[in-house]
C-alpha positions as YAML, in Angstrom:
chain: A
units: angstrom
residues:
- id: 1
  name: UNK
  ca: [76.97, 4.18, -2.93]
- id: 2
  name: UNK
  ca: [78.03, 1.21, -1.05]
- id: 3
  name: UNK
  ca: [81.19, -0.33, -2.34]
- id: 4
  name: UNK
  ca: [81.70, -3.99, -1.01]
- id: 5
  name: UNK
  ca: [85.24, -4.27, -2.11]
- id: 6
  name: UNK
  ca: [86.81, -1.52, -0.75]
- id: 7
  name: UNK
  ca: [88.14, -3.15, 1.91]
- id: 8
  name: UNK
  ca: [90.05, -5.41, -0.87]
- id: 9
  name: UNK
  ca: [92.60, -2.84, -2.04]
- id: 10
  name: UNK
  ca: [95.80, -4.77, -0.82]
- id: 11
  name: UNK
  ca: [97.88, -6.97, -3.44]
- id: 12
  name: UNK
  ca: [97.72, -10.37, -3.22]
- id: 13
  name: UNK
  ca: [100.12, -13.36, -3.11]
- id: 14
  name: UNK
  ca: [103.22, -14.24, -1.35]
- id: 15
  name: UNK
  ca: [104.81, -11.21, -2.25]
- id: 16
  name: UNK
  ca: [103.27, -8.94, 0.25]
- id: 17
  name: UNK
  ca: [104.72, -11.54, 2.89]
- id: 18
  name: UNK
  ca: [107.85, -11.44, 1.14]
- id: 19
  name: UNK
  ca: [108.24, -8.09, 1.35]
- id: 20
  name: UNK
  ca: [107.08, -8.30, 5.05]
- id: 21
  name: UNK
  ca: [109.65, -10.28, 6.08]
- id: 22
  name: UNK
  ca: [112.11, -8.04, 4.39]
- id: 23
  name: UNK
  ca: [111.05, -4.99, 6.31]
- id: 24
  name: UNK
  ca: [111.26, -6.94, 9.62]
- id: 25
  name: UNK
  ca: [114.48, -7.97, 8.90]
- id: 26
  name: UNK
  ca: [115.65, -4.52, 7.70]
- id: 27
  name: UNK
  ca: [113.96, -3.01, 10.54]
- id: 28
  name: UNK
  ca: [115.95, -5.50, 13.02]
- id: 29
  name: UNK
  ca: [119.37, -5.04, 11.26]
- id: 30
  name: UNK
  ca: [119.08, -0.81, 11.43]
- id: 31
  name: UNK
  ca: [118.45, -1.41, 15.35]
- id: 32
  name: UNK
  ca: [121.08, -3.68, 15.92]
- id: 33
  name: UNK
  ca: [123.82, -1.25, 14.33]
- id: 34
  name: UNK
  ca: [122.14, 1.33, 16.04]
- id: 35
  name: UNK
  ca: [121.62, -0.46, 19.71]
- id: 36
  name: UNK
  ca: [125.21, 0.42, 20.59]
- id: 37
  name: UNK
  ca: [124.50, 4.34, 20.21]
- id: 38
  name: UNK
  ca: [120.63, 3.97, 21.56]
- id: 39
  name: UNK
  ca: [121.08, 1.55, 24.24]
- id: 40
  name: UNK
  ca: [117.14, 1.08, 25.46]
- id: 41
  name: UNK
  ca: [115.92, 3.66, 24.29]
- id: 42
  name: UNK
  ca: [112.95, 3.41, 21.93]
- id: 43
  name: UNK
  ca: [113.60, -0.08, 21.26]
- id: 44
  name: UNK
  ca: [110.49, -0.93, 19.22]
- id: 45
  name: UNK
  ca: [110.74, 2.24, 16.69]
- id: 46
  name: UNK
  ca: [112.01, 0.57, 14.24]
- id: 47
  name: UNK
  ca: [109.67, -2.46, 13.98]
- id: 48
  name: UNK
  ca: [107.02, 0.55, 14.50]
- id: 49
  name: UNK
  ca: [108.15, 2.00, 11.18]
- id: 50
  name: UNK
  ca: [108.34, -1.25, 9.07]
- id: 51
  name: UNK
  ca: [104.77, -1.97, 10.23]
- id: 52
  name: UNK
  ca: [103.46, 1.34, 8.98]
- id: 53
  name: UNK
  ca: [105.29, 0.90, 5.84]
- id: 54
  name: UNK
  ca: [103.96, -2.60, 5.14]
- id: 55
  name: UNK
  ca: [100.52, -1.72, 6.11]
- id: 56
  name: UNK
  ca: [101.01, 1.46, 3.61]
- id: 57
  name: UNK
  ca: [101.69, -1.37, 0.55]
- id: 58
  name: UNK
  ca: [100.93, -4.52, 1.79]
- id: 59
  name: UNK
  ca: [97.95, -4.24, 3.97]
- id: 60
  name: UNK
  ca: [96.78, -4.73, 7.12]
- id: 61
  name: UNK
  ca: [97.50, -8.66, 7.88]
- id: 62
  name: UNK
  ca: [101.21, -8.73, 6.92]
- id: 63
  name: UNK
  ca: [101.55, -5.38, 9.24]
- id: 64
  name: UNK
  ca: [100.20, -6.84, 12.35]
- id: 65
  name: UNK
  ca: [102.53, -9.96, 11.82]
- id: 66
  name: UNK
  ca: [105.30, -7.27, 11.47]
- id: 67
  name: UNK
  ca: [103.97, -5.83, 14.47]
- id: 68
  name: UNK
  ca: [103.45, -9.26, 16.64]
- id: 69
  name: UNK
  ca: [106.88, -10.46, 15.88]
- id: 70
  name: UNK
  ca: [108.29, -7.00, 16.28]
- id: 71
  name: UNK
  ca: [107.55, -6.64, 19.58]
- id: 72
  name: UNK
  ca: [108.65, -9.63, 20.65]
- id: 73
  name: UNK
  ca: [112.12, -8.71, 18.86]
- id: 74
  name: UNK
  ca: [112.56, -5.60, 20.56]
- id: 75
  name: UNK
  ca: [111.55, -6.91, 24.00]
- id: 76
  name: UNK
  ca: [114.03, -9.76, 23.99]
- id: 77
  name: UNK
  ca: [116.89, -8.22, 21.94]
- id: 78
  name: UNK
  ca: [116.89, -4.16, 22.93]
- id: 79
  name: UNK
  ca: [115.18, -4.35, 26.76]
- id: 80
  name: UNK
  ca: [117.35, -4.93, 29.54]
- id: 81
  name: UNK
  ca: [118.43, -7.94, 30.23]
- id: 82
  name: UNK
  ca: [119.32, -8.27, 26.57]
- id: 83
  name: UNK
  ca: [118.84, -11.39, 24.90]
- id: 84
  name: UNK
  ca: [117.14, -13.26, 27.35]
- id: 85
  name: UNK
  ca: [113.60, -12.96, 29.75]
- id: 86
  name: UNK
  ca: [113.65, -12.90, 33.05]
- id: 87
  name: UNK
  ca: [111.46, -11.18, 34.73]
- id: 88
  name: UNK
  ca: [108.35, -8.71, 33.36]
- id: 89
  name: UNK
  ca: [109.71, -5.26, 34.46]
- id: 90
  name: UNK
  ca: [108.81, -1.53, 34.21]
- id: 91
  name: UNK
  ca: [110.46, -1.36, 30.37]
- id: 92
  name: UNK
  ca: [108.72, -4.37, 28.96]
- id: 93
  name: UNK
  ca: [105.28, -3.16, 30.40]
- id: 94
  name: UNK
  ca: [106.37, 0.12, 28.82]
- id: 95
  name: UNK
  ca: [107.04, -1.18, 25.92]
- id: 96
  name: UNK
  ca: [104.02, -3.59, 25.92]
- id: 97
  name: UNK
  ca: [101.94, -0.97, 26.32]
- id: 98
  name: UNK
  ca: [103.15, 1.94, 23.76]
- id: 99
  name: UNK
  ca: [104.37, 0.30, 21.11]
- id: 100
  name: UNK
  ca: [100.99, -1.86, 20.44]
- id: 101
  name: UNK
  ca: [99.00, 1.03, 20.78]
- id: 102
  name: UNK
  ca: [100.77, 3.84, 18.52]
- id: 103
  name: UNK
  ca: [101.25, 0.64, 16.29]
- id: 104
  name: UNK
  ca: [97.59, 0.07, 16.06]
- id: 105
  name: UNK
  ca: [96.62, 3.31, 15.61]
- id: 106
  name: UNK
  ca: [99.08, 4.68, 13.04]
- id: 107
  name: UNK
  ca: [97.79, 0.89, 11.11]
- id: 108
  name: UNK
  ca: [94.02, 1.58, 11.99]
- id: 109
  name: UNK
  ca: [94.32, 5.11, 10.09]
- id: 110
  name: UNK
  ca: [96.55, 4.31, 6.90]
- id: 111
  name: UNK
  ca: [93.77, 0.73, 6.75]
- id: 112
  name: UNK
  ca: [91.31, 3.43, 6.75]
- id: 113
  name: UNK
  ca: [92.88, 5.73, 4.23]
- id: 114
  name: UNK
  ca: [93.51, 3.34, 1.93]
- id: 115
  name: UNK
  ca: [89.83, 1.99, 1.70]
- id: 116
  name: UNK
  ca: [88.49, 5.02, 1.47]
- id: 117
  name: UNK
  ca: [91.41, 6.12, -1.88]
- id: 118
  name: UNK
  ca: [90.09, 2.54, -3.31]
- id: 119
  name: UNK
  ca: [86.59, 3.49, -2.78]
- id: 120
  name: UNK
  ca: [87.17, 6.36, -4.52]
- id: 121
  name: UNK
  ca: [88.91, 5.00, -7.32]
- id: 122
  name: UNK
  ca: [86.52, 2.18, -7.44]
- id: 123
  name: UNK
  ca: [83.58, 4.98, -7.77]
- id: 124
  name: UNK
  ca: [85.80, 6.77, -10.64]
- id: 125
  name: UNK
  ca: [85.51, 4.00, -13.16]
- id: 126
  name: UNK
  ca: [81.97, 3.50, -12.44]
- id: 127
  name: UNK
  ca: [81.81, 7.12, -12.96]
- id: 128
  name: UNK
  ca: [83.57, 6.65, -15.98]
- id: 129
  name: UNK
  ca: [82.05, 3.93, -17.25]
- id: 130
  name: UNK
  ca: [78.56, 5.15, -17.13]
- id: 131
  name: UNK
  ca: [79.84, 8.66, -18.45]
- id: 132
  name: UNK
  ca: [80.96, 6.62, -21.52]
- id: 133
  name: UNK
  ca: [77.56, 5.17, -21.52]
- id: 134
  name: UNK
  ca: [75.90, 8.28, -21.65]
- id: 135
  name: UNK
  ca: [78.22, 10.00, -24.32]
- id: 136
  name: UNK
  ca: [77.44, 6.56, -26.23]
- id: 137
  name: UNK
  ca: [73.39, 6.91, -26.06]
- id: 138
  name: UNK
  ca: [73.84, 11.21, -26.74]
- id: 139
  name: UNK
  ca: [75.79, 10.20, -30.01]
- id: 140
  name: UNK
  ca: [72.79, 7.64, -30.73]
- id: 141
  name: UNK
  ca: [70.26, 9.74, -29.92]
- id: 142
  name: UNK
  ca: [71.87, 12.36, -32.09]
- id: 143
  name: UNK
  ca: [72.67, 10.05, -35.04]
- id: 144
  name: UNK
  ca: [68.98, 8.95, -35.35]
- id: 145
  name: UNK
  ca: [67.52, 12.60, -34.79]
- id: 146
  name: UNK
  ca: [69.48, 13.55, -37.63]
- id: 147
  name: UNK
  ca: [68.95, 10.54, -39.68]
- id: 148
  name: UNK
  ca: [65.35, 11.45, -39.08]
- id: 149
  name: UNK
  ca: [65.42, 15.01, -39.83]
- id: 150
  name: UNK
  ca: [67.53, 13.80, -43.27]
- id: 151
  name: UNK
  ca: [64.25, 11.51, -44.04]
- id: 152
  name: UNK
  ca: [61.58, 14.43, -43.15]
- id: 153
  name: UNK
  ca: [64.17, 16.96, -45.20]
- id: 154
  name: UNK
  ca: [63.84, 14.65, -48.08]
- id: 155
  name: UNK
  ca: [60.32, 14.04, -48.02]
- id: 156
  name: UNK
  ca: [59.52, 17.72, -48.03]
- id: 157
  name: UNK
  ca: [61.84, 18.44, -50.81]
- id: 158
  name: UNK
  ca: [59.93, 15.52, -53.52]
- id: 159
  name: UNK
  ca: [56.80, 17.32, -52.22]
- id: 160
  name: UNK
  ca: [57.94, 20.44, -52.90]
- id: 161
  name: UNK
  ca: [59.37, 19.45, -56.24]
- id: 162
  name: UNK
  ca: [56.96, 16.76, -57.52]
- id: 163
  name: UNK
  ca: [56.28, 18.16, -60.55]
- id: 164
  name: UNK
  ca: [59.89, 18.71, -61.61]
- id: 165
  name: UNK
  ca: [61.44, 15.03, -60.59]
- id: 166
  name: UNK
  ca: [63.59, 13.55, -63.28]
- id: 167
  name: UNK
  ca: [64.78, 10.48, -60.77]
- id: 168
  name: UNK
  ca: [65.30, 9.21, -57.42]
- id: 169
  name: UNK
  ca: [68.72, 7.09, -57.20]
- id: 170
  name: UNK
  ca: [70.54, 4.72, -53.99]
- id: 171
  name: UNK
  ca: [74.08, 5.91, -53.73]
- id: 172
  name: UNK
  ca: [76.57, 3.06, -53.47]
- id: 173
  name: UNK
  ca: [77.90, 4.55, -49.49]
- id: 174
  name: UNK
  ca: [81.18, 1.81, -49.74]
- id: 175
  name: UNK
  ca: [82.84, 3.62, -52.71]
- id: 176
  name: UNK
  ca: [81.09, 7.07, -52.04]
- id: 177
  name: UNK
  ca: [80.07, 7.55, -55.39]
- id: 178
  name: UNK
  ca: [76.73, 6.46, -57.60]
- id: 179
  name: UNK
  ca: [76.41, 3.10, -58.88]
- id: 180
  name: UNK
  ca: [78.33, 2.15, -61.64]
- id: 181
  name: UNK
  ca: [76.97, 0.64, -64.60]
- id: 182
  name: UNK
  ca: [77.63, -2.72, -63.46]
- id: 183
  name: UNK
  ca: [75.63, -1.77, -60.28]
- id: 184
  name: UNK
  ca: [72.85, -0.83, -61.86]
- id: 185
  name: UNK
  ca: [71.03, -4.39, -61.08]
- id: 186
  name: UNK
  ca: [71.44, -3.45, -57.21]
- id: 187
  name: UNK
  ca: [70.93, -0.27, -57.79]
- id: 188
  name: UNK
  ca: [67.64, 1.46, -57.27]
- id: 189
  name: UNK
  ca: [65.94, 3.82, -59.41]
- id: 190
  name: UNK
  ca: [63.10, 5.51, -59.35]
- id: 191
  name: UNK
  ca: [61.71, 8.06, -62.44]
- id: 192
  name: UNK
  ca: [59.92, 11.05, -61.86]
- id: 193
  name: UNK
  ca: [57.28, 12.69, -63.98]
- id: 194
  name: UNK
  ca: [59.34, 14.97, -65.58]
- id: 195
  name: UNK
  ca: [61.90, 12.01, -66.82]
- id: 196
  name: UNK
  ca: [59.42, 11.76, -69.97]
- id: 197
  name: UNK
  ca: [60.63, 14.97, -71.43]
- id: 198
  name: UNK
  ca: [64.55, 14.58, -70.85]
- id: 199
  name: UNK
  ca: [66.69, 13.44, -73.41]
- id: 200
  name: UNK
  ca: [67.22, 9.66, -73.59]
- id: 201
  name: UNK
  ca: [71.08, 10.22, -74.11]
- id: 202
  name: UNK
  ca: [70.95, 12.31, -71.21]
- id: 203
  name: UNK
  ca: [69.01, 10.33, -69.24]
- id: 204
  name: UNK
  ca: [71.02, 7.44, -69.18]
- id: 205
  name: UNK
  ca: [74.07, 9.98, -68.65]
- id: 206
  name: UNK
  ca: [72.97, 11.10, -65.76]
- id: 207
  name: UNK
  ca: [71.37, 7.20, -64.37]
- id: 208
  name: UNK
  ca: [74.75, 5.78, -65.29]
- id: 209
  name: UNK
  ca: [76.79, 8.44, -62.77]
- id: 210
  name: UNK
  ca: [74.98, 10.52, -61.00]
- id: 211
  name: UNK
  ca: [76.58, 12.85, -58.47]
- id: 212
  name: UNK
  ca: [75.28, 16.17, -56.46]
- id: 213
  name: UNK
  ca: [75.83, 19.20, -57.73]
- id: 214
  name: UNK
  ca: [74.23, 20.74, -61.22]
- id: 215
  name: UNK
  ca: [73.89, 18.64, -64.61]
- id: 216
  name: UNK
  ca: [72.84, 20.02, -68.32]
- id: 217
  name: UNK
  ca: [69.96, 17.61, -69.25]
- id: 218
  name: UNK
  ca: [68.29, 18.54, -73.00]
- id: 219
  name: UNK
  ca: [64.21, 18.66, -72.41]
- id: 220
  name: UNK
  ca: [62.00, 18.75, -75.27]
- id: 221
  name: UNK
  ca: [60.11, 22.29, -75.48]
- id: 222
  name: UNK
  ca: [56.83, 23.64, -76.99]
- id: 223
  name: UNK
  ca: [58.45, 23.51, -80.71]
- id: 224
  name: UNK
  ca: [59.35, 19.63, -80.24]
- id: 225
  name: UNK
  ca: [63.40, 20.93, -79.86]
- id: 226
  name: UNK
  ca: [65.50, 19.88, -77.33]
- id: 227
  name: UNK
  ca: [66.77, 22.70, -74.99]
- id: 228
  name: UNK
  ca: [69.41, 22.38, -72.24]
- id: 229
  name: UNK
  ca: [67.70, 22.77, -68.65]
- id: 230
  name: UNK
  ca: [70.05, 23.35, -65.75]
- id: 231
  name: UNK
  ca: [69.11, 20.50, -63.07]
- id: 232
  name: UNK
  ca: [70.34, 20.21, -59.39]
- id: 233
  name: UNK
  ca: [71.09, 16.73, -57.34]
- id: 234
  name: UNK
  ca: [71.12, 16.83, -53.94]
- id: 235
  name: UNK
  ca: [72.17, 13.83, -51.52]
- id: 236
  name: UNK
  ca: [69.84, 12.92, -48.68]
- id: 237
  name: UNK
  ca: [71.47, 10.39, -45.72]
- id: 238
  name: UNK
  ca: [68.61, 8.71, -44.52]
- id: 239
  name: UNK
  ca: [67.77, 5.90, -41.47]
- id: 240
  name: UNK
  ca: [66.92, 3.33, -44.74]
- id: 241
  name: UNK
  ca: [70.39, 4.22, -47.03]
- id: 242
  name: UNK
  ca: [71.55, 7.16, -48.88]
- id: 243
  name: UNK
  ca: [69.85, 8.53, -51.99]
- id: 244
  name: UNK
  ca: [70.40, 11.28, -54.69]
- id: 245
  name: UNK
  ca: [67.59, 13.28, -56.39]
- id: 246
  name: UNK
  ca: [67.64, 15.10, -59.58]
- id: 247
  name: UNK
  ca: [65.39, 17.76, -60.35]
- id: 248
  name: UNK
  ca: [64.68, 20.28, -62.82]
- id: 249
  name: UNK
  ca: [65.48, 23.80, -61.45]
...
């Protein structure tokens, strides 16, 4: 994948230029303090280190400025004759060739490494976002699959126990229980063929507060007597809503 913003890894604003100026001043002070000890040896080393550090933290443009200004300061202050430029001798040429060459190579390597690192971070962010999208799609697919399977299970349950169905009622998913008597207008109740044989009081009781599990309902027997029968209520969560199906066991 081609990342066009990989070269924009460096921070923006005036802060990086302030850091570059501070690094240049510190390098000049350190080299000035070491000048009595070093003399004309390695006049641009402190500025090289400053330019490399600025490149690592602030980017290419501030590092290039530190390198160029450091070259002038090193040649003017730490190459004999000190404090003036009368003629360009061998020491000046050595500094003008070695210092920029080494600094440019180090800066180029660090710039390439930082761009590669930033590109990797961008790719990792893109990969993470795509992975999260795939997870969401997979979760939605599993939810839809589960809902479809639940719908199929409910339809199979209805077809298998069609003759023993008592009622089918929607479930109040907000409270997690079946709709109360005050909510019977919003609750959809469908009665099965078996409800004609059930006792009116028991039928009203289970219709008012129906929960998954076992229920005892009186049914009219052949002798015209009321006989308690164990009934089973099952819950089905489908894409169109949740249902409670009550049937005779």
